[in-house]
C-alpha positions in Angstrom: 47.9 -31.2 -30.4 49.3 -28.4 -28.4 47.4 -25.1 -28.9 47.8 -21.4 -28.3 44.6 -19.4 -28.1 44.6 -15.5 -28.1 41.4 -14.0 -26.8 41.2 -10.3 -27.7 39.2 -7.8 -25.6 36.8 -5.5 -27.3 39.0 -2.8 -29.3 38.2 0.9 -29.5 38.1 0.5 -33.4 36.8 -2.7 -34.6 37.5 -1.9 -38.3 41.2 -1.2 -37.5 41.6 -4.2 -35.4 40.1 -6.6 -37.9 42.0 -5.2 -40.8 45.3 -5.2 -39.0 44.8 -8.7 -37.6 43.8 -10.1 -41.0 46.2 -8.2 -43.2 49.2 -7.7 -41.1 49.3 -10.0 -38.0 48.1 -13.3 -39.2 50.5 -13.2 -42.2 53.2 -13.0 -39.7 51.8 -15.9 -37.7 51.5 -18.0 -40.8 55.4 -17.9 -41.0 55.6 -19.6 -37.6 57.8 -22.8 -38.0 55.8 -26.1 -37.4 52.4 -24.4 -37.4 49.8 -27.0 -38.1 46.5 -25.1 -37.9 45.2 -21.6 -37.4 41.7 -20.4 -36.9 40.2 -16.9 -36.4 36.8 -15.8 -35.0 35.2 -12.4 -34.4 32.1 -11.2 -32.6 32.4 -13.8 -29.7 29.3 -14.3 -27.5 28.7 -16.5 -24.4 25.4 -18.2 -23.6 23.7 -14.9 -22.5 24.8 -13.2 -25.8 27.5 -11.1 -24.2 31.2 -11.6 -24.1 34.4 -10.2 -22.6 36.1 -10.9 -25.8 35.8 -9.6 -29.5 38.0 -12.0 -31.3 39.9 -15.3 -30.9 42.9 -16.8 -32.8 43.8 -20.4 -32.2 47.1 -21.9 -33.4 47.9 -25.6 -33.4 51.2 -27.3 -33.1 52.3 -31.0 -32.7 53.6 -30.4 -29.1 54.7 -27.7 -26.5 58.3 -27.8 -27.9 57.0 -26.8 -31.4 55.1 -23.9 -30.0 58.0 -22.7 -28.0 60.2 -22.9 -31.1 57.6 -20.9 -33.0 57.4 -18.2 -30.3 61.2 -17.9 -30.2 61.5 -17.7 -34.0 62.0 -14.4 -35.9 58.3 -14.6 -36.9 57.3 -15.2 -33.3 59.3 -12.2 -32.0 57.8 -10.0 -34.9 54.3 -11.2 -34.0 54.8 -10.4 -30.3 56.1 -6.9 -31.3 53.2 -6.3 -33.5 50.4 -6.9 -30.9 50.4 -3.2 -29.5 49.7 -2.0 -33.1 46.1 -3.3 -33.0 45.2 -4.9 -29.6 45.4 -1.8 -27.4 42.4 -3.1 -25.3 44.4 -6.2 -24.3 44.8 -9.9 -25.1 44.7 -13.1 -23.0 46.9 -15.8 -24.2 46.3 -19.5 -23.2 48.4 -22.5 -24.0 47.4 -26.2 -23.6 47.2 -29.7 -24.8 43.9 -30.6 -26.5 42.5 -34.0 -27.1 39.8 -35.3 -29.4 37.2 -36.5 -26.9 34.9 -37.8 -29.6 37.7 -40.1 -30.8 38.5 -41.2 -27.2 41.9 -39.6 -27.6 42.3 -38.7 -23.9 45.6 -40.3 -23.2 
């Protein structure tokens, strides 16, 4: 599976961020063509109990071509344009192929 992970820095207003992400941004993302999975998490912490990030969104696609198609779609463009409306503290976007190591799917 090919994934996009968005890591959001601590916002100035957590309530505004959370509401906008859940009620505006993610409904746009749900319209991405070929989207296979989407997960969201808040209040991220590392092993020390701290974190550089407040929230994470993970989107799954069958392959990189499907991700690129989603990002180039009208919903992808709309989602990109929406980010400044709630993520003023910044976002780090990662994309990668992931494998199920428990199932031995490392090909």
